[in-house]
C-alpha positions as CSV (number, residue, x, y, z in Angstrom):
1,X,116.7,101.0,58.7
2,X,114.6,103.3,56.5
3,X,112.6,101.5,54.1
4,X,110.9,103.6,51.7
5,X,111.7,106.3,53.7
6,X,109.9,104.6,56.6
7,X,111.9,103.7,60.2
8,X,111.4,99.6,60.5
9,X,110.8,98.7,64.4
10,X,111.2,95.1,63.8
11,X,113.9,94.0,61.6
12,X,117.0,91.1,62.2
13,X,116.6,90.3,66.2
14,X,113.4,92.0,66.7
15,X,111.5,90.5,63.9
16,X,112.3,87.1,64.9
17,X,111.4,87.9,68.5
18,X,108.1,89.0,67.3
19,X,107.8,85.9,65.2
20,X,108.6,84.3,68.2
21,X,105.6,85.6,70.2
22,X,103.4,85.5,67.3
23,X,103.6,81.3,67.3
24,X,102.8,81.2,70.8
25,X,99.4,81.3,69.7
26,X,97.1,79.2,67.2
27,X,97.2,79.6,63.6
28,X,93.6,80.9,63.9
29,X,94.3,83.0,66.6
30,X,97.4,85.6,65.9
31,X,95.5,88.4,66.8
32,X,96.0,87.4,70.8
33,X,99.6,88.6,70.2
34,X,98.9,92.2,69.7
35,X,99.7,92.9,73.7
36,X,102.9,91.5,74.1
37,X,103.6,93.3,70.1
38,X,103.4,96.3,71.7
39,X,105.6,95.9,74.9
40,X,108.1,94.0,72.2
41,X,107.7,97.4,70.6
42,X,107.9,99.5,73.4
43,X,111.1,97.8,74.7
44,X,112.9,98.9,71.5
45,X,111.5,102.4,70.9
46,X,110.4,103.4,74.8
47,X,107.1,104.0,72.9
48,X,104.5,102.8,70.5
49,X,105.1,104.9,67.8
50,X,102.9,104.8,64.6
51,X,105.3,102.8,62.5
52,X,104.7,99.5,65.6
53,X,101.0,100.0,65.5
54,X,101.4,99.7,61.2
55,X,103.8,97.0,61.4
56,X,102.0,95.3,64.2
57,X,99.1,95.3,62.2
58,X,101.1,93.9,59.1
59,X,102.3,91.3,61.0
60,X,98.9,90.1,61.9
61,X,96.7,90.8,59.3
62,X,95.0,93.5,60.7
63,X,94.6,97.3,60.4
64,X,96.3,99.5,62.1
65,X,93.1,101.1,63.7
66,X,92.8,97.3,65.2
67,X,95.9,97.3,66.9
68,X,95.6,101.2,67.7
69,X,92.5,100.3,69.6
70,X,94.2,97.9,72.2
71,X,96.9,100.7,72.2
72,X,95.0,103.4,73.3
73,X,92.6,101.2,75.6
74,X,95.1,100.6,78.0
75,X,97.5,103.1,79.9
76,X,100.8,101.0,80.3
77,X,101.4,101.6,76.7
78,X,103.2,104.9,75.9
79,X,102.6,106.4,72.8
80,X,104.4,109.3,73.6
81,X,108.3,109.7,73.8
82,X,108.9,108.5,77.6
83,X,111.5,108.6,80.1
84,X,114.2,105.8,80.7
85,X,112.2,105.1,83.7
86,X,108.0,105.9,84.6
87,X,106.6,106.6,87.3
88,X,102.9,105.9,88.0
89,X,101.7,107.5,90.9
90,X,98.0,106.3,91.8
91,X,95.5,108.4,93.2
92,X,92.2,107.2,92.9
93,X,90.2,107.3,96.6
94,X,91.9,104.7,98.3
95,X,95.1,106.6,97.7
96,X,94.1,110.1,97.3
97,X,92.5,109.9,100.9
98,X,96.1,108.9,102.0
99,X,97.8,111.9,100.7
100,X,98.1,110.6,97.0
101,X,98.4,114.5,95.5
102,X,101.1,115.3,98.1
103,X,103.3,112.3,96.2
104,X,102.6,113.2,92.8
105,X,103.7,116.8,93.4
106,X,106.3,115.3,94.9
107,X,107.5,113.2,91.9
108,X,107.1,115.7,89.8
109,X,109.1,117.9,92.0
110,X,112.3,115.6,92.2
111,X,111.6,114.2,88.5
112,X,111.9,117.6,87.1
113,X,108.5,116.9,85.4
114,X,106.9,120.6,84.7
115,X,102.9,120.1,84.9
116,X,101.4,120.1,81.6
117,X,104.6,117.3,80.6
118,X,105.0,113.8,81.5
119,X,108.8,114.2,80.8
120,X,111.9,115.3,82.6
121,X,113.9,117.6,79.8
122,X,116.8,115.8,80.6
123,X,114.5,112.2,79.5
124,X,115.2,110.7,82.2
125,X,111.6,110.5,83.6
126,X,108.1,110.0,83.1
127,X,105.4,110.9,85.7
128,X,102.5,109.7,85.0
129,X,99.1,109.9,87.0
130,X,97.7,106.4,87.2
131,X,93.6,106.2,87.7
132,X,94.0,103.0,89.9
133,X,96.8,100.3,90.3
134,X,95.2,98.1,91.9
135,X,96.8,98.1,95.3
136,X,94.5,99.7,97.7
137,X,95.1,98.1,100.7
138,X,98.8,99.9,100.2
139,X,97.9,103.3,99.4
140,X,99.0,105.3,98.3
141,X,100.8,102.9,95.5
142,X,103.5,103.6,93.0
143,X,104.8,101.5,90.2
144,X,108.6,102.2,88.6
145,X,109.0,100.6,85.5
146,X,106.2,98.3,86.7
147,X,107.1,97.2,89.8
148,X,105.4,98.1,92.9
149,X,106.1,100.8,95.8
150,X,103.5,100.6,98.9
151,X,102.3,103.4,101.1
152,X,105.0,105.8,99.8
153,X,105.0,108.9,101.2
154,X,106.6,112.4,99.7
155,X,109.8,111.5,101.4
156,X,109.4,108.6,99.9
157,X,108.7,108.9,96.7
158,X,112.0,111.4,96.7
159,X,114.4,108.5,97.8
160,X,112.6,106.6,95.1
161,X,113.5,109.1,92.1
162,X,117.4,110.3,93.7
163,X,117.9,106.6,93.7
164,X,116.8,105.9,89.7
165,X,119.0,109.3,89.4
166,X,121.8,107.9,91.0
167,X,121.8,104.6,88.8
168,X,120.2,102.5,91.5
169,X,117.0,100.8,91.0
170,X,115.0,100.8,94.5
171,X,113.2,97.1,95.2
172,X,110.0,97.2,94.8
173,X,107.5,95.6,97.3
174,X,107.1,92.8,95.8
175,X,107.7,91.4,92.5
176,X,110.5,91.4,90.0
177,X,113.3,94.9,89.5
178,X,114.1,96.1,86.1
179,X,116.5,98.0,85.1
180,X,113.9,100.8,82.9
181,X,111.3,100.6,81.8
182,X,112.6,99.3,78.4
183,X,113.7,96.0,80.2
184,X,110.4,95.8,82.1
185,X,108.5,96.2,78.7
186,X,110.7,92.6,77.2
187,X,109.6,91.0,79.9
188,X,106.5,91.8,80.2
189,X,106.4,90.9,76.1
190,X,107.3,87.5,77.5
191,X,111.0,87.6,76.0
192,X,113.0,87.8,79.0
193,X,112.9,85.5,82.2
194,X,111.3,87.1,85.2
195,X,114.0,88.5,87.7
196,X,113.3,87.1,91.0
197,X,112.8,89.5,93.4
C-alpha cells in the first residue's frame, strides 16, 4: 500500500506483528525491539529497505539513523535485494585453511552468481562471504538461510545448491530447518515457533 507515494512495510497484519514484538519490552526500553523488527521487515520484503528503516524508527520513536546503525553493523540483515535462499560461506582462517575458498567458488558456480554480484539472475540465490560463522571446529562452515552445514566440501556445496534449486531444503548439521530466507527471518523475529530439527 502507498501512503503519500511511500510504500508502507508495516501495515495490517505486519503492523500487528510489529506491535506484538514491541510489547515484549518495557515501556522505557522499546528500542530493544530494533533487531527483531529488522528481522520482521526482512521477512516481509526479503531485505531491510530504507522504508523499513524509517518505519522502525517511527514505531520506536528514534531516528532512522539509529536504526540503520544497527542494521549496518550486523551481516545478517540484508540491505540489498536478496535471493530466496541466502548462502553464507565462512572464509575466516580456520575455514580458509580447510578449503573455504574452493567452497565459496563452488557456491558461486552452482548458484549462478557472477563474481562481484551477490544474487543470481533468477533471484533464487544470494551468495555471501561471511567473516566468521563461529563453528571453527566444523570448518569449512556454510549457512543456508541461517542453518548450519558443517565440513562442507565443494561437492557438498554443489549438492546443497542443487537440492534448493530442486525445491528440497537440505537438513542442516544441527538446529531448525527453514523453507527460505524470509521464513528464517520471521522465526528470528520471534513470531513463529522454531521448527524441530
